[in-house]
C-alpha positions in Angstrom: -9.9 -3.7 -3.6 -11.9 -1.5 -6.0 -11.5 1.3 -3.6 -7.6 0.9 -3.8 -8.2 0.6 -7.6 -10.3 3.9 -7.8 -7.8 5.6 -5.4 -5.1 4.6 -8.2 -6.8 5.6 -11.1 -7.1 9.0 -9.3 -3.7 9.2 -8.7 -2.4 7.8 -12.2 -4.3 10.8 -13.9 -3.8 13.1 -11.5 -6.6 14.2 -10.1 -7.2 14.9 -6.6 -7.7 11.9 -4.2 -10.7 13.1 -1.9 -14.4 11.5 -1.3 -16.0 13.3 -3.7 -13.6 12.1 -6.9 -13.4 8.7 -5.5 -17.1 8.2 -5.4 -17.4 9.2 -8.7 -14.9 6.7 -9.7 -16.4 3.8 -7.8 -19.9 4.8 -9.2 -18.8 5.4 -12.8 -17.5 1.7 -12.8 -20.8 0.2 -11.2 -19.8 -0.3 -7.6 -21.8 0.1 -5.0 -20.1 2.6 -2.9 -19.7 2.6 1.2 -19.6 6.2 2.4 -17.8 5.2 5.2 -15.0 3.1 3.6 -14.7 6.4 1.4 -13.9 8.0 4.1 -11.5 5.5 5.7 -9.5 5.3 2.3 -8.9 8.9 1.9 -8.4 9.4 5.6 -5.8 6.1 5.4 -3.9 7.5 1.9 -3.7 10.9 3.4 -0.3 11.2 4.3 0.9 8.3 2.0 3.4 9.0 -1.0 1.0 6.7 -3.5 3.9 7.0 -5.9 6.5 5.7 -3.4 4.2 3.1 -2.4 3.9 1.6 -6.2 7.5 1.5 -6.8 8.4 -0.4 -3.5 5.7 -3.3 -4.0 7.0 -3.5 -7.6 10.2 -4.1 -6.5 9.2 -7.1 -4.6 9.8 -10.3 -6.5 6.6 -12.1 -7.4 7.3 -14.9 -5.2 7.8 -12.5 -1.8 11.0 -11.5 -0.5 13.7 -14.4 0.5 16.0 -14.6 3.0 19.5 -15.1 0.9 20.5 -16.0 -2.4 20.0 -19.7 -3.9 24.0 -20.2 -4.4 24.7 -19.2 -1.4 27.1 -16.4 -2.2 25.7 -13.0 -0.7 26.8 -10.3 -3.2 26.3 -6.7 -2.3 23.1 -6.0 -3.9 21.6 -9.0 -1.6 23.2 -7.5 1.1 21.3 -4.5 0.4 18.3 -5.7 0.2 18.6 -7.5 3.2 19.5 -4.2 4.6 16.2 -2.4 3.2 14.0 -5.3 4.3 15.4 -4.9 7.9 14.8 -1.4 8.0 11.4 -1.4 6.7 10.6 -4.4 9.5 11.6 -2.4 11.9 9.4 0.5 10.6 6.5 -1.7 10.5 7.0 -2.6 14.1 7.4 0.6 15.2 4.1 1.5 13.8 2.3 -1.4 15.1 3.5 -0.4 18.5 0.6 2.0 18.9 -2.6 -0.4 19.5 -5.9 1.3 17.6 -7.4 -2.0 17.5 -7.6 -2.2 13.8 -6.0 -4.5 11.5 -5.2 -2.3 8.8 -6.6 -1.4 5.4 -6.7 -5.4 4.7 -9.8 -5.4 7.2 -11.6 -2.4 6.1 -11.5 -3.5 2.1 -10.8 -6.9 2.5 
């Protein structure tokens, strides 16, 4: 997890996310740095809009997304959220179609 935190620190401070900067942040925090993990994370985040990813993560309720409102009455906001969730799930399924043998960043940085 410290690798992801280091990437977030670099993003927040406006520094370039590259192997040298990520390694420097990790070393300054006293972490044992594995070069392969650094390279993998930098490559994985190359085309990611970190600001957008953070905003999306912040928008998810603490208990996770639920499938409907507690009262049973669906408001316009609930309908929009369900549409966005459905679209996000479809995008994830499309991305998962390519079998690269990996389980994503969770497997690398578990």
